[in-house]
C-alpha positions, 0 to 999 in steps of 0.5 A, spaced: 250 839 765 253 832 770 248 827 770 246 827 778 250 821 781 244 815 783 246 814 790 247 820 793 250 827 793 255 830 790 262 830 793 266 836 795 271 833 790 267 833 784 267 840 785 272 844 781 279 845 784 277 853 782 272 854 786 275 849 791 280 855 791 276 861 792 272 858 798 278 856 802 281 863 801 273 865 803 274 863 809 281 864 810 283 857 811 284 849 807 278 845 807 281 838 812 274 835 811 267 835 809 260 831 813 254 830 809 249 829 813 244 824 812 236 825 809 235 831 804 233 828 798 237 834 793 244 831 789 248 838 789 254 838 794 251 840 800 257 839 806 259 841 812 267 843 812 272 843 816 278 848 815 285 847 818 284 853 823 278 849 827 272 853 823 266 850 820 262 852 814 255 849 811 256 849 803 250 847 797 254 848 791 252 845 783 254 847 776 251 853 774 247 850 769 244 845 774 236 845 776 239 847 783 243 852 783 238 856 782 234 854 789 240 855 792 241 861 790 234 862 792 235 860 799 241 866 799 237 871 798 231 869 803 236 867 808 239 875 806 232 877 807 228 873 813 227 877 818 232 878 826 231 872 830 229 867 824 229 859 825 235 860 820 241 861 820 247 866 818 248 866 810 256 867 810 257 868 802 256 867 794 261 864 790 262 863 783 268 859 779 268 854 774 261 855 771 259 853 779 256 856 784 257 856 792 252 858 798 256 858 804 252 859 810 254 858 817 254 851 821 250 849 826 252 845 831 248 840 833 244 834 830 237 833 826 231 834 832 227 829 835 221 830 834 218 824 837 212 824 844 218 823 848 222 830 846 220 836 848 223 839 841 216 839 836 214 843 842 219 848 841 218 847 832 211 849 833 213 854 839 217 857 832 212 857 828 207 861 831 213 867 832 215 866 824 207 866 822 204 871 827 205 876 822 205 879 814 212 877 811 216 883 813 218 887 805 225 885 804 224 878 804 217 878 800 221 882 795 227 877 795 220 871 794 216 875 789 219 872 782 219 865 785 213 861 783 209 858 789 211 850 788 205 848 794 199 852 790 201 846 785 200 841 789 196 835 786 194 828 786 187 826 788 186 828 782 189 823 777 188 819 782 180 819 781 180 819 774 184 811 774 184 808 781 191 805 781 188 797 785 194 798 790 190 804 793 188 805 801 180 803 800 179 809 806 181 814 800 177 809 795 171 811 799 174 818 799 176 820 792 171 824 790 172 829 797 178 829 797 179 831 790 174 836 791 178 839 797 184 839 793 181 843 787 180 849 792 186 849 795 189 853 788 185 859 790 186 859 797 194 858 796 195 865 797 197 869 803 202 874 806 206 870 811 213 867 811 213 859 809 218 856 809 216 850 804 219 844 806 219 842 813 221 836 816 226 834 820 233 833 815 231 840 814 232 843 821 238 842 826 238 843 834 243 846 835 247 846 841 247 854 842 240 857 840 235 851 839 231 848 832 233 852 826 230 851 820 235 850 813 235 849 807 230 855 804 231 853 797 222 853 797 221 859 801 215 863 799 209 867 801 202 863 804 198 862 808 200 862 816 197 853 816 202 851 810 208 850 814 205 848 821 200 842 817 206 840 813 210 839 819 203 834 821 204 828 818 212 827 819 209 828 827 205 822 826 211 819 822 216 821 828 210 816 832 205 821 834 197 819 834 193 822 830 189 823 833 193 828 838 196 832 833 189 833 828 188 836 835 194 840 835 193 843 827 186 844 830 189 849 836 196 852 834 195 859 831 197 858 825 192 852 823 186 853 827 184 860 825 184 858 818 180 851 818 178 850 811 184 853 808 187 848 812 184 842 810 184 843 804 192 844 804 193 838 807 189 834 802 192 837 796 199 835 799 197 828 801 194 827 794 201 829 792 204 824 795 200 819 794 200 820 787 207 821 786 209 815 791 208 811 784 212 814 780 219 811 778 225 815 783 229 820 780 235 820 779 239 822 785 235 821 790 233 814 792 229 815 798 224 819 796 219 814 794 219 809 800 219 817 804 212 818 800 209 812 801 210 813 808 208 820 808 201 819 804 199 814 810 200 819 816 197 824 812 190 821 809 191 818 818 190 826 820 184 827 813 181 823 817 180 825 823 179 832 820 173 831 815 170 824 820 173 826 827 176 818 826 183 814 824 182 812 816 185 804 815 
């Protein structure tokens, strides 16, 4: 398997010629330009292709022995099985050649949503999560994700930090380490459910399409689980976007996906924040130069929200 690029993603020119030719044949025109969106931490090709006839498509591609290929194929199965009206792009096809696999997805025309307090995108996203998790996942979707273990269920970090607290751990986190580790330990037993879970919801995994509005992309981590997972994952992202932690804590209290399962939501948020706090201290993995910086920031946002859920106040 080729070594992932240390500076970012694979490019269109890295794709073997036979696969590029097959994609152009399937899309009906030569590729004239490619654009790699900002954000994300994977190293596979993930690019919008502009064709000679003016049309566009989004393609993810990697060698067959690259672990991200399995994730791309899983995402394709998920997109094909989501219920009508789900906030997701259409799957256009899967193509293989020269020991590479490409997944082709309908192109979305628009920027990442603006999750800041001045925008209405965050409100639309909360409404989408309510709609997505208000009923059990349909059978085709449940079947599509049934063989893929949930990575959310294994989230942890406070256990290891409690055993050997690092010198740079925030005083508030240090004081709460036993309680945070206990909450995190409870998460595994609460992690099961029958709702659709995107599993990696951030602004750079969404597009505000000019026609259909906010749409969730990058479904490679999709699974089933409690309704609270995506809403609780989104909450620290809104803090990073400028929302006051107290306001987001109130949203978590009142939103249908999280308000009816307070203990599960708190346990998940503790496990996710512990994962961020622990992993942020590891060396940066190849091909993901911004990951550790992001995890440090997300960890602080998650801890701020946990302060309101545990003590009703902001942790410093």
